[in-house]
Gaussian input, Z-matrix of N, CA and C with variables (Angstrom, degrees):
# hf/3-21g

backbone

0 1
 N
 C     1     B1
 C     2     B2     1     A1
 N     3     B3     2     A2     1     D1
 C     4     B4     3     A3     2     D2
 C     5     B5     4     A4     3     D3
 N     6     B6     5     A5     4     D4
 C     7     B7     6     A6     5     D5
 C     8     B8     7     A7     6     D6
 N     9     B9     8     A8     7     D7
 C    10    B10     9     A9     8     D8
 C    11    B11    10    A10     9     D9
 N    12    B12    11    A11    10    D10
 C    13    B13    12    A12    11    D11
 C    14    B14    13    A13    12    D12
 N    15    B15    14    A14    13    D13
 C    16    B16    15    A15    14    D14
 C    17    B17    16    A16    15    D15
 N    18    B18    17    A17    16    D16
 C    19    B19    18    A18    17    D17
 C    20    B20    19    A19    18    D18
 N    21    B21    20    A20    19    D19
 C    22    B22    21    A21    20    D20
 C    23    B23    22    A22    21    D21
 N    24    B24    23    A23    22    D22
 C    25    B25    24    A24    23    D23
 C    26    B26    25    A25    24    D24
 N    27    B27    26    A26    25    D25
 C    28    B28    27    A27    26    D26
 C    29    B29    28    A28    27    D27
 N    30    B30    29    A29    28    D28
 C    31    B31    30    A30    29    D29
 C    32    B32    31    A31    30    D30
 N    33    B33    32    A32    31    D31
 C    34    B34    33    A33    32    D32
 C    35    B35    34    A34    33    D33
 N    36    B36    35    A35    34    D34
 C    37    B37    36    A36    35    D35
 C    38    B38    37    A37    36    D36
 N    39    B39    38    A38    37    D37
 C    40    B40    39    A39    38    D38
 C    41    B41    40    A40    39    D39
 N    42    B42    41    A41    40    D40
 C    43    B43    42    A42    41    D41
 C    44    B44    43    A43    42    D42
 N    45    B45    44    A44    43    D43
 C    46    B46    45    A45    44    D44
 C    47    B47    46    A46    45    D45
 N    48    B48    47    A47    46    D46
 C    49    B49    48    A48    47    D47
 C    50    B50    49    A49    48    D48
 N    51    B51    50    A50    49    D49
 C    52    B52    51    A51    50    D50
 C    53    B53    52    A52    51    D51
 N    54    B54    53    A53    52    D52
 C    55    B55    54    A54    53    D53
 C    56    B56    55    A55    54    D54
 N    57    B57    56    A56    55    D55
 C    58    B58    57    A57    56    D56
 C    59    B59    58    A58    57    D57
 N    60    B60    59    A59    58    D58
 C    61    B61    60    A60    59    D59
 C    62    B62    61    A61    60    D60
 N    63    B63    62    A62    61    D61
 C    64    B64    63    A63    62    D62
 C    65    B65    64    A64    63    D63
 N    66    B66    65    A65    64    D64
 C    67    B67    66    A66    65    D65
 C    68    B68    67    A67    66    D66
 N    69    B69    68    A68    67    D67
 C    70    B70    69    A69    68    D68
 C    71    B71    70    A70    69    D69
 N    72    B72    71    A71    70    D70
 C    73    B73    72    A72    71    D71
 C    74    B74    73    A73    72    D72
 N    75    B75    74    A74    73    D73
 C    76    B76    75    A75    74    D74
 C    77    B77    76    A76    75    D75
 N    78    B78    77    A77    76    D76
 C    79    B79    78    A78    77    D77
 C    80    B80    79    A79    78    D78
 N    81    B81    80    A80    79    D79
 C    82    B82    81    A81    80    D80
 C    83    B83    82    A82    81    D81
 N    84    B84    83    A83    82    D82
 C    85    B85    84    A84    83    D83
 C    86    B86    85    A85    84    D84
 N    87    B87    86    A86    85    D85
 C    88    B88    87    A87    86    D86
 C    89    B89    88    A88    87    D87
 N    90    B90    89    A89    88    D88
 C    91    B91    90    A90    89    D89
 C    92    B92    91    A91    90    D90
 N    93    B93    92    A92    91    D91
 C    94    B94    93    A93    92    D92
 C    95    B95    94    A94    93    D93
 N    96    B96    95    A95    94    D94
 C    97    B97    96    A96    95    D95
 C    98    B98    97    A97    96    D96
 N    99    B99    98    A98    97    D97
 C   100   B100    99    A99    98    D98
 C   101   B101   100   A100    99    D99
 N   102   B102   101   A101   100   D100
 C   103   B103   102   A102   101   D101
 C   104   B104   103   A103   102   D102
 N   105   B105   104   A104   103   D103
 C   106   B106   105   A105   104   D104
 C   107   B107   106   A106   105   D105
 N   108   B108   107   A107   106   D106
 C   109   B109   108   A108   107   D107
 C   110   B110   109   A109   108   D108
 N   111   B111   110   A110   109   D109
 C   112   B112   111   A111   110   D110
 C   113   B113   112   A112   111   D111
 N   114   B114   113   A113   112   D112
 C   115   B115   114   A114   113   D113
 C   116   B116   115   A115   114   D114
 N   117   B117   116   A116   115   D115
 C   118   B118   117   A117   116   D116
 C   119   B119   118   A118   117   D117
 N   120   B120   119   A119   118   D118
 C   121   B121   120   A120   119   D119
 C   122   B122   121   A121   120   D120
 N   123   B123   122   A122   121   D121
 C   124   B124   123   A123   122   D122
 C   125   B125   124   A124   123   D123
 N   126   B126   125   A125   124   D124
 C   127   B127   126   A126   125   D125
 C   128   B128   127   A127   126   D126
 N   129   B129   128   A128   127   D127
 C   130   B130   129   A129   128   D128
 C   131   B131   130   A130   129   D129
 N   132   B132   131   A131   130   D130
 C   133   B133   132   A132   131   D131
 C   134   B134   133   A133   132   D132
 N   135   B135   134   A134   133   D133
 C   136   B136   135   A135   134   D134
 C   137   B137   136   A136   135   D135
 N   138   B138   137   A137   136   D136
 C   139   B139   138   A138   137   D137
 C   140   B140   139   A139   138   D138
 N   141   B141   140   A140   139   D139
 C   142   B142   141   A141   140   D140
 C   143   B143   142   A142   141   D141
 N   144   B144   143   A143   142   D142
 C   145   B145   144   A144   143   D143
 C   146   B146   145   A145   144   D144
 N   147   B147   146   A146   145   D145
 C   148   B148   147   A147   146   D146
 C   149   B149   148   A148   147   D147
 N   150   B150   149   A149   148   D148
 C   151   B151   150   A150   149   D149
 C   152   B152   151   A151   150   D150
 N   153   B153   152   A152   151   D151
 C   154   B154   153   A153   152   D152
 C   155   B155   154   A154   153   D153
 N   156   B156   155   A155   154   D154
 C   157   B157   156   A156   155   D155
 C   158   B158   157   A157   156   D156
 N   159   B159   158   A158   157   D157
 C   160   B160   159   A159   158   D158
 C   161   B161   160   A160   159   D159
 N   162   B162   161   A161   160   D160
 C   163   B163   162   A162   161   D161
 C   164   B164   163   A163   162   D162
 N   165   B165   164   A164   163   D163
 C   166   B166   165   A165   164   D164
 C   167   B167   166   A166   165   D165
 N   168   B168   167   A167   166   D166
 C   169   B169   168   A168   167   D167
 C   170   B170   169   A169   168   D168
 N   171   B171   170   A170   169   D169
 C   172   B172   171   A171   170   D170
 C   173   B173   172   A172   171   D171
 N   174   B174   173   A173   172   D172
 C   175   B175   174   A174   173   D173
 C   176   B176   175   A175   174   D174
 N   177   B177   176   A176   175   D175
 C   178   B178   177   A177   176   D176
 C   179   B179   178   A178   177   D177
 N   180   B180   179   A179   178   D178
 C   181   B181   180   A180   179   D179
 C   182   B182   181   A181   180   D180
 N   183   B183   182   A182   181   D181
 C   184   B184   183   A183   182   D182
 C   185   B185   184   A184   183   D183
 N   186   B186   185   A185   184   D184
 C   187   B187   186   A186   185   D185
 C   188   B188   187   A187   186   D186
 N   189   B189   188   A188   187   D187
 C   190   B190   189   A189   188   D188
 C   191   B191   190   A190   189   D189
 N   192   B192   191   A191   190   D190
 C   193   B193   192   A192   191   D191
 C   194   B194   193   A193   192   D192
 N   195   B195   194   A194   193   D193
 C   196   B196   195   A195   194   D194
 C   197   B197   196   A196   195   D195
 N   198   B198   197   A197   196   D196
 C   199   B199   198   A198   197   D197
 C   200   B200   199   A199   198   D198
 N   201   B201   200   A200   199   D199
 C   202   B202   201   A201   200   D200
 C   203   B203   202   A202   201   D201
 N   204   B204   203   A203   202   D202
 C   205   B205   204   A204   203   D203
 C   206   B206   205   A205   204   D204
 N   207   B207   206   A206   205   D205
 C   208   B208   207   A207   206   D206
 C   209   B209   208   A208   207   D207
 N   210   B210   209   A209   208   D208
 C   211   B211   210   A210   209   D209
 C   212   B212   211   A211   210   D210
 N   213   B213   212   A212   211   D211
 C   214   B214   213   A213   212   D212
 C   215   B215   214   A214   213   D213
 N   216   B216   215   A215   214   D214
 C   217   B217   216   A216   215   D215
 C   218   B218   217   A217   216   D216
 N   219   B219   218   A218   217   D217
 C   220   B220   219   A219   218   D218
 C   221   B221   220   A220   219   D219
 N   222   B222   221   A221   220   D220
 C   223   B223   222   A222   221   D221
 C   224   B224   223   A223   222   D222
 N   225   B225   224   A224   223   D223
 C   226   B226   225   A225   224   D224
 C   227   B227   226   A226   225   D225
 N   228   B228   227   A227   226   D226
 C   229   B229   228   A228   227   D227
 C   230   B230   229   A229   228   D228
 N   231   B231   230   A230   229   D229
 C   232   B232   231   A231   230   D230
 C   233   B233   232   A232   231   D231
 N   234   B234   233   A233   232   D232
 C   235   B235   234   A234   233   D233
 C   236   B236   235   A235   234   D234
 N   237   B237   236   A236   235   D235
 C   238   B238   237   A237   236   D236
 C   239   B239   238   A238   237   D237
 N   240   B240   239   A239   238   D238
 C   241   B241   240   A240   239   D239
 C   242   B242   241   A241   240   D240
 N   243   B243   242   A242   241   D241
 C   244   B244   243   A243   242   D242
 C   245   B245   244   A244   243   D243
 N   246   B246   245   A245   244   D244
 C   247   B247   246   A246   245   D245
 C   248   B248   247   A247   246   D246
 N   249   B249   248   A248   247   D247
 C   250   B250   249   A249   248   D248
 C   251   B251   250   A250   249   D249
 N   252   B252   251   A251   250   D250
 C   253   B253   252   A252   251   D251
 C   254   B254   253   A253   252   D252
 N   255   B255   254   A254   253   D253
 C   256   B256   255   A255   254   D254
 C   257   B257   256   A256   255   D255
 N   258   B258   257   A257   256   D256
 C   259   B259   258   A258   257   D257
 C   260   B260   259   A259   258   D258
 N   261   B261   260   A260   259   D259
 C   262   B262   261   A261   260   D260
 C   263   B263   262   A262   261   D261
 N   264   B264   263   A263   262   D262
 C   265   B265   264   A264   263   D263
 C   266   B266   265   A265   264   D264
 N   267   B267   266   A266   265   D265
 C   268   B268   267   A267   266   D266
 C   269   B269   268   A268   267   D267
 N   270   B270   269   A269   268   D268
 C   271   B271   270   A270   269   D269
 C   272   B272   271   A271   270   D270
 N   273   B273   272   A272   271   D271
 C   274   B274   273   A273   272   D272
 C   275   B275   274   A274   273   D273
 N   276   B276   275   A275   274   D274
 C   277   B277   276   A276   275   D275
 C   278   B278   277   A277   276   D276
 N   279   B279   278   A278   277   D277
 C   280   B280   279   A279   278   D278
 C   281   B281   280   A280   279   D279
 N   282   B282   281   A281   280   D280
 C   283   B283   282   A282   281   D281
 C   284   B284   283   A283   282   D282
 N   285   B285   284   A284   283   D283
 C   286   B286   285   A285   284   D284
 C   287   B287   286   A286   285   D285
 N   288   B288   287   A287   286   D286
 C   289   B289   288   A288   287   D287
 C   290   B290   289   A289   288   D288
 N   291   B291   290   A290   289   D289
 C   292   B292   291   A291   290   D290
 C   293   B293   292   A292   291   D291
 N   294   B294   293   A293   292   D292
 C   295   B295   294   A294   293   D293
 C   296   B296   295   A295   294   D294
 N   297   B297   296   A296   295   D295
 C   298   B298   297   A297   296   D296
 C   299   B299   298   A298   297   D297
 N   300   B300   299   A299   298   D298
 C   301   B301   300   A300   299   D299
 C   302   B302   301   A301   300   D300
 N   303   B303   302   A302   301   D301
 C   304   B304   303   A303   302   D302
 C   305   B305   304   A304   303   D303
 N   306   B306   305   A305   304   D304
 C   307   B307   306   A306   305   D305
 C   308   B308   307   A307   306   D306

   B1=1.5453
   B2=1.3750
   B3=1.3892
   B4=1.4887
   B5=1.4943
   B6=1.2404
   B7=1.4955
   B8=1.4934
   B9=1.3895
   B10=1.4535
   B11=1.6017
   B12=1.3422
   B13=1.4422
   B14=1.5043
   B15=1.4477
   B16=1.4336
   B17=1.6200
   B18=1.3818
   B19=1.4650
   B20=1.5993
   B21=1.2677
   B22=1.4137
   B23=1.6104
   B24=1.3728
   B25=1.2983
   B26=1.4962
   B27=1.2405
   B28=1.3955
   B29=1.7237
   B30=1.3085
   B31=1.5426
   B32=1.4255
   B33=1.3722
   B34=1.4855
   B35=1.5359
   B36=1.2474
   B37=1.4107
   B38=1.4967
   B39=1.4263
   B40=1.3445
   B41=1.5845
   B42=1.3870
   B43=1.4076
   B44=1.5279
   B45=1.3993
   B46=1.5201
   B47=1.5235
   B48=1.3529
   B49=1.4763
   B50=1.4804
   B51=1.4221
   B52=1.3104
   B53=1.4763
   B54=1.3004
   B55=1.3795
   B56=1.5922
   B57=1.2691
   B58=1.4220
   B59=1.4840
   B60=1.2897
   B61=1.5824
   B62=1.4908
   B63=1.3443
   B64=1.4462
   B65=1.5515
   B66=1.2848
   B67=1.3929
   B68=1.5334
   B69=1.3093
   B70=1.4931
   B71=1.5238
   B72=1.3289
   B73=1.5141
   B74=1.6122
   B75=1.2759
   B76=1.5301
   B77=1.4674
   B78=1.3139
   B79=1.4602
   B80=1.4590
   B81=1.3305
   B82=1.4580
   B83=1.6740
   B84=1.2748
   B85=1.4653
   B86=1.5825
   B87=1.2652
   B88=1.4749
   B89=1.5621
   B90=1.2614
   B91=1.4439
   B92=1.4084
   B93=1.2594
   B94=1.5615
   B95=1.4845
   B96=1.2196
   B97=1.5355
   B98=1.5571
   B99=1.2797
   B100=1.4934
   B101=1.5407
   B102=1.1555
   B103=1.4807
   B104=1.5146
   B105=1.3477
   B106=1.3645
   B107=1.6725
   B108=1.1466
   B109=1.5451
   B110=1.5528
   B111=1.3509
   B112=1.5068
   B113=1.4971
   B114=1.2490
   B115=1.5069
   B116=1.5416
   B117=1.3294
   B118=1.5005
   B119=1.5047
   B120=1.4289
   B121=1.5441
   B122=1.4181
   B123=1.2929
   B124=1.3218
   B125=1.5374
   B126=1.3395
   B127=1.4069
   B128=1.6409
   B129=1.2687
   B130=1.5808
   B131=1.5095
   B132=1.4249
   B133=1.5273
   B134=1.4540
   B135=1.3326
   B136=1.4271
   B137=1.5763
   B138=1.2488
   B139=1.4909
   B140=1.4782
   B141=1.3240
   B142=1.4150
   B143=1.5753
   B144=1.4329
   B145=1.4478
   B146=1.5358
   B147=1.2476
   B148=1.5602
   B149=1.5984
   B150=1.2256
   B151=1.4393
   B152=1.5633
   B153=1.2146
   B154=1.5366
   B155=1.3927
   B156=1.2627
   B157=1.4767
   B158=1.4880
   B159=1.3556
   B160=1.5077
   B161=1.4686
   B162=1.3293
   B163=1.4532
   B164=1.5246
   B165=1.1068
   B166=1.5264
   B167=1.5958
   B168=1.1707
   B169=1.5346
   B170=1.5819
   B171=1.2579
   B172=1.4594
   B173=1.4429
   B174=1.2845
   B175=1.4815
   B176=1.4153
   B177=1.3749
   B178=1.4626
   B179=1.5413
   B180=1.4191
   B181=1.3495
   B182=1.5461
   B183=1.2893
   B184=1.4470
   B185=1.4746
   B186=1.3762
   B187=1.4739
   B188=1.4389
   B189=1.3879
   B190=1.3658
   B191=1.5539
   B192=1.2551
   B193=1.4114
   B194=1.5229
   B195=1.2879
   B196=1.4109
   B197=1.5701
   B198=1.3013
   B199=1.4528
   B200=1.5722
   B201=1.3817
   B202=1.3680
   B203=1.4930
   B204=1.3013
   B205=1.4509
   B206=1.4430
   B207=1.3862
   B208=1.4120
   B209=1.5670
   B210=1.3723
   B211=1.3484
   B212=1.5562
   B213=1.4423
   B214=1.4210
   B215=1.5828
   B216=1.4058
   B217=1.3561
   B218=1.6666
   B219=1.3311
   B220=1.4392
   B221=1.4822
   B222=1.4058
   B223=1.4631
   B224=1.5656
   B225=1.3557
   B226=1.4358
   B227=1.5298
   B228=1.2926
   B229=1.4310
   B230=1.5415
   B231=1.2099
   B232=1.5236
   B233=1.4473
   B234=1.3236
   B235=1.4821
   B236=1.5789
   B237=1.3551
   B238=1.3331
   B239=1.4500
   B240=1.3757
   B241=1.5844
   B242=1.6359
   B243=1.2984
   B244=1.5735
   B245=1.6835
   B246=1.2653
   B247=1.5478
   B248=1.5145
   B249=1.3266
   B250=1.3968
   B251=1.4806
   B252=1.4458
   B253=1.5147
   B254=1.3904
   B255=1.3443
   B256=1.5090
   B257=1.4332
   B258=1.2116
   B259=1.4607
   B260=1.4713
   B261=1.4068
   B262=1.4881
   B263=1.5533
   B264=1.3900
   B265=1.4866
   B266=1.5614
   B267=1.3021
   B268=1.4544
   B269=1.5162
   B270=1.2266
   B271=1.4629
   B272=1.4606
   B273=1.3396
   B274=1.4937
   B275=1.4242
   B276=1.2959
   B277=1.5118
   B278=1.4769
   B279=1.1840
   B280=1.5136
   B281=1.4986
   B282=1.3712
   B283=1.4597
   B284=1.5420
   B285=1.2796
   B286=1.4053
   B287=1.5831
   B288=1.2275
   B289=1.4982
   B290=1.4992
   B291=1.3833
   B292=1.3775
   B293=1.5603
   B294=1.2383
   B295=1.5943
   B296=1.4771
   B297=1.2429
   B298=1.4572
   B299=1.4960
   B300=1.2893
   B301=1.4514
   B302=1.5309
   B303=1.2902
   B304=1.4863
   B305=1.5935
   B306=1.3874
   B307=1.3647
   B308=1.4852
   A1=109.65
   A2=117.64
   A3=127.02
   A4=106.55
   A5=114.00
   A6=126.54
   A7=108.27
   A8=118.95
   A9=115.50
   A10=112.42
   A11=117.63
   A12=122.45
   A13=112.73
   A14=112.43
   A15=112.50
   A16=108.27
   A17=112.32
   A18=114.46
   A19=108.16
   A20=112.89
   A21=114.48
   A22=105.95
   A23=119.90
   A24=125.31
   A25=117.34
   A26=119.72
   A27=118.60
   A28=117.54
   A29=106.47
   A30=112.73
   A31=117.18
   A32=117.90
   A33=123.36
   A34=111.87
   A35=118.34
   A36=126.10
   A37=116.54
   A38=118.41
   A39=118.95
   A40=119.48
   A41=114.59
   A42=124.51
   A43=109.78
   A44=112.60
   A45=117.81
   A46=104.35
   A47=113.08
   A48=127.24
   A49=111.47
   A50=125.01
   A51=119.87
   A52=120.21
   A53=120.39
   A54=118.18
   A55=112.86
   A56=117.25
   A57=122.26
   A58=119.68
   A59=115.76
   A60=114.42
   A61=108.15
   A62=123.59
   A63=122.86
   A64=108.70
   A65=121.79
   A66=126.59
   A67=109.64
   A68=119.20
   A69=118.79
   A70=113.46
   A71=117.02
   A72=120.63
   A73=100.63
   A74=113.49
   A75=115.14
   A76=111.77
   A77=126.44
   A78=129.35
   A79=110.56
   A80=122.76
   A81=120.56
   A82=102.34
   A83=109.26
   A84=115.44
   A85=116.17
   A86=112.73
   A87=118.92
   A88=109.05
   A89=118.80
   A90=127.16
   A91=122.94
   A92=116.38
   A93=119.68
   A94=108.85
   A95=114.98
   A96=125.32
   A97=100.54
   A98=120.57
   A99=126.19
   A100=113.85
   A101=114.62
   A102=119.43
   A103=114.18
   A104=118.90
   A105=120.58
   A106=108.88
   A107=114.11
   A108=120.71
   A109=106.85
   A110=117.47
   A111=119.02
   A112=108.86
   A113=116.52
   A114=121.58
   A115=115.27
   A116=110.69
   A117=113.13
   A118=107.49
   A119=115.99
   A120=116.11
   A121=106.99
   A122=126.58
   A123=131.43
   A124=114.56
   A125=124.58
   A126=121.70
   A127=100.91
   A128=110.52
   A129=120.18
   A130=103.51
   A131=107.44
   A132=115.97
   A133=109.92
   A134=118.91
   A135=120.16
   A136=107.20
   A137=118.22
   A138=126.85
   A139=113.41
   A140=117.80
   A141=122.82
   A142=103.68
   A143=112.05
   A144=117.34
   A145=115.39
   A146=110.16
   A147=114.47
   A148=111.92
   A149=115.56
   A150=116.94
   A151=116.84
   A152=111.72
   A153=119.17
   A154=113.54
   A155=121.36
   A156=122.72
   A157=110.31
   A158=111.25
   A159=109.59
   A160=117.66
   A161=122.99
   A162=119.49
   A163=109.29
   A164=123.30
   A165=124.64
   A166=111.69
   A167=117.70
   A168=123.40
   A169=104.11
   A170=110.44
   A171=126.29
   A172=121.94
   A173=119.14
   A174=122.97
   A175=115.80
   A176=125.04
   A177=128.26
   A178=105.07
   A179=118.30
   A180=124.12
   A181=105.90
   A182=122.28
   A183=122.73
   A184=109.99
   A185=108.80
   A186=116.24
   A187=110.95
   A188=117.99
   A189=125.01
   A190=106.12
   A191=122.39
   A192=129.06
   A193=114.75
   A194=119.91
   A195=124.34
   A196=105.30
   A197=111.27
   A198=119.10
   A199=114.57
   A200=117.89
   A201=124.55
   A202=107.20
   A203=121.30
   A204=126.99
   A205=117.99
   A206=120.21
   A207=121.92
   A208=110.60
   A209=119.79
   A210=126.21
   A211=115.28
   A212=109.55
   A213=116.36
   A214=107.95
   A215=114.03
   A216=117.13
   A217=107.03
   A218=111.71
   A219=114.19
   A220=115.51
   A221=118.26
   A222=116.70
   A223=103.14
   A224=111.81
   A225=125.94
   A226=110.72
   A227=119.72
   A228=119.52
   A229=107.77
   A230=118.16
   A231=127.10
   A232=116.06
   A233=116.40
   A234=119.95
   A235=103.11
   A236=110.89
   A237=118.34
   A238=117.78
   A239=113.97
   A240=111.13
   A241=100.01
   A242=105.09
   A243=107.62
   A244=108.89
   A245=107.95
   A246=113.19
   A247=107.40
   A248=115.22
   A249=123.80
   A250=119.44
   A251=112.53
   A252=118.89
   A253=107.89
   A254=118.18
   A255=121.52
   A256=107.53
   A257=126.27
   A258=125.00
   A259=110.80
   A260=113.49
   A261=122.85
   A262=112.78
   A263=108.10
   A264=119.84
   A265=112.96
   A266=116.37
   A267=123.09
   A268=111.92
   A269=119.65
   A270=121.38
   A271=110.08
   A272=111.32
   A273=122.15
   A274=105.00
   A275=113.50
   A276=123.71
   A277=115.99
   A278=111.80
   A279=118.72
   A280=107.06
   A281=111.28
   A282=117.31
   A283=113.48
   A284=120.58
   A285=123.74
   A286=110.38
   A287=111.96
   A288=116.56
   A289=106.38
   A290=114.13
   A291=121.34
   A292=109.48
   A293=109.07
   A294=116.12
   A295=108.71
   A296=115.97
   A297=121.03
   A298=105.19
   A299=121.01
   A300=126.50
   A301=108.32
   A302=116.33
   A303=119.56
   A304=102.97
   A305=112.22
   A306=119.32
   A307=110.10
   D1=142.39
   D2=178.65
   D3=-94.33
   D4=132.55
   D5=174.30
   D6=-59.11
   D7=142.01
   D8=-178.49
   D9=-72.44
   D10=-6.61
   D11=176.87
   D12=-110.35
   D13=16.37
   D14=-175.07
   D15=-71.87
   D16=147.49
   D17=178.49
   D18=-119.88
   D19=166.37
   D20=-175.43
   D21=-143.86
   D22=159.36
   D23=162.56
   D24=-116.48
   D25=-173.62
   D26=-172.42
   D27=-60.49
   D28=-19.83
   D29=170.20
   D30=-88.89
   D31=0.89
   D32=-179.69
   D33=93.02
   D34=-174.28
   D35=179.52
   D36=-111.06
   D37=101.29
   D38=175.14
   D39=-60.79
   D40=-7.87
   D41=178.64
   D42=-64.21
   D43=-31.35
   D44=-177.47
   D45=-84.04
   D46=108.77
   D47=-174.81
   D48=-67.72
   D49=-31.19
   D50=176.55
   D51=-116.51
   D52=143.45
   D53=177.16
   D54=-81.55
   D55=137.80
   D56=178.79
   D57=-88.50
   D58=123.11
   D59=-171.41
   D60=-72.87
   D61=-1.69
   D62=176.04
   D63=-90.50
   D64=-13.04
   D65=179.75
   D66=-62.70
   D67=145.19
   D68=175.65
   D69=-59.46
   D70=-29.64
   D71=-171.49
   D72=-129.90
   D73=91.89
   D74=-174.55
   D75=-62.65
   D76=-22.87
   D77=-172.80
   D78=-94.82
   D79=7.53
   D80=179.46
   D81=-119.46
   D82=163.63
   D83=179.21
   D84=-80.22
   D85=154.12
   D86=-178.37
   D87=-54.22
   D88=140.38
   D89=-172.81
   D90=74.57
   D91=2.25
   D92=-177.38
   D93=-68.59
   D94=144.91
   D95=178.78
   D96=-70.16
   D97=127.63
   D98=175.08
   D99=-133.55
   D100=159.56
   D101=178.89
   D102=-132.62
   D103=160.70
   D104=171.99
   D105=-152.14
   D106=145.97
   D107=-176.88
   D108=-110.74
   D109=109.12
   D110=178.39
   D111=61.49
   D112=-129.53
   D113=178.34
   D114=-101.17
   D115=26.13
   D116=-177.80
   D117=-78.30
   D118=179.77
   D119=-179.25
   D120=-80.65
   D121=150.34
   D122=177.26
   D123=-58.26
   D124=154.50
   D125=-177.87
   D126=-139.83
   D127=158.60
   D128=177.65
   D129=-87.99
   D130=133.15
   D131=168.18
   D132=-108.99
   D133=-51.39
   D134=169.81
   D135=62.38
   D136=-139.64
   D137=-179.91
   D138=-92.98
   D139=9.74
   D140=-171.88
   D141=-58.99
   D142=137.19
   D143=171.63
   D144=-114.40
   D145=-0.20
   D146=179.53
   D147=-91.97
   D148=151.24
   D149=176.33
   D150=-47.05
   D151=140.48
   D152=175.87
   D153=-114.77
   D154=114.12
   D155=179.59
   D156=-68.98
   D157=126.93
   D158=177.73
   D159=-75.96
   D160=146.39
   D161=-172.07
   D162=-80.44
   D163=-8.28
   D164=-173.51
   D165=-169.85
   D166=170.23
   D167=174.93
   D168=-87.72
   D169=148.98
   D170=-179.70
   D171=136.11
   D172=-178.37
   D173=178.29
   D174=-60.51
   D175=126.66
   D176=179.23
   D177=-85.36
   D178=124.47
   D179=-178.14
   D180=-111.37
   D181=132.84
   D182=170.94
   D183=-114.69
   D184=152.43
   D185=-177.89
   D186=-163.08
   D187=-168.23
   D188=178.69
   D189=-115.60
   D190=150.80
   D191=170.30
   D192=-74.57
   D193=79.54
   D194=-179.00
   D195=-154.31
   D196=161.79
   D197=179.97
   D198=-106.59
   D199=-21.29
   D200=173.83
   D201=-117.72
   D202=126.49
   D203=175.02
   D204=-100.21
   D205=-12.64
   D206=-170.89
   D207=-76.67
   D208=-9.64
   D209=-177.54
   D210=-107.83
   D211=13.63
   D212=-172.33
   D213=-110.20
   D214=151.56
   D215=173.85
   D216=-148.53
   D217=165.63
   D218=-175.64
   D219=101.41
   D220=-174.66
   D221=-175.85
   D222=-163.49
   D223=158.95
   D224=171.44
   D225=-108.08
   D226=149.01
   D227=171.45
   D228=-108.35
   D229=128.42
   D230=-179.47
   D231=-122.02
   D232=131.16
   D233=178.46
   D234=-108.95
   D235=132.38
   D236=175.98
   D237=-125.42
   D238=130.92
   D239=-172.89
   D240=-145.66
   D241=157.05
   D242=178.78
   D243=-98.13
   D244=132.30
   D245=-175.19
   D246=-62.27
   D247=135.67
   D248=-178.29
   D249=84.01
   D250=6.33
   D251=175.65
   D252=-75.38
   D253=112.95
   D254=-176.43
   D255=-77.06
   D256=-12.69
   D257=-176.51
   D258=-97.18
   D259=4.29
   D260=173.93
   D261=45.36
   D262=42.53
   D263=-175.98
   D264=-79.83
   D265=84.24
   D266=179.88
   D267=-76.49
   D268=132.84
   D269=176.98
   D270=-113.96
   D271=109.35
   D272=-179.54
   D273=-91.95
   D274=124.33
   D275=171.95
   D276=-126.98
   D277=146.34
   D278=174.28
   D279=-116.81
   D280=118.72
   D281=-177.10
   D282=-96.31
   D283=167.63
   D284=-179.65
   D285=-86.99
   D286=-173.82
   D287=177.99
   D288=-84.87
   D289=102.45
   D290=-179.04
   D291=-129.91
   D292=152.84
   D293=175.70
   D294=-119.07
   D295=155.42
   D296=176.33
   D297=-72.58
   D298=139.15
   D299=171.24
   D300=-59.63
   D301=139.59
   D302=177.16
   D303=-75.05
   D304=149.31
   D305=174.33
   D306=-90.40

């Protein structure tokens, strides 16, 4: 069980001792920053600063690894850029409180 005052960073909370089968990414800690492109499988982003090759074409969705969003607060800042973009055109976007739809 997670404490009501538990906190997390982009890599999730190692204080949560069990992984929840209802999380979008079962092998990542609760609260971890995760992504998904279209209907692809979710993947861990965390504090990764290296390029991540997208698994397919489509909209990139960012979220946290959790099954209940109503008890969460806070935010992460994410910089997105296209590799090889000579203009260094970073698109900073702030998303809403959204969860990945369950499969």
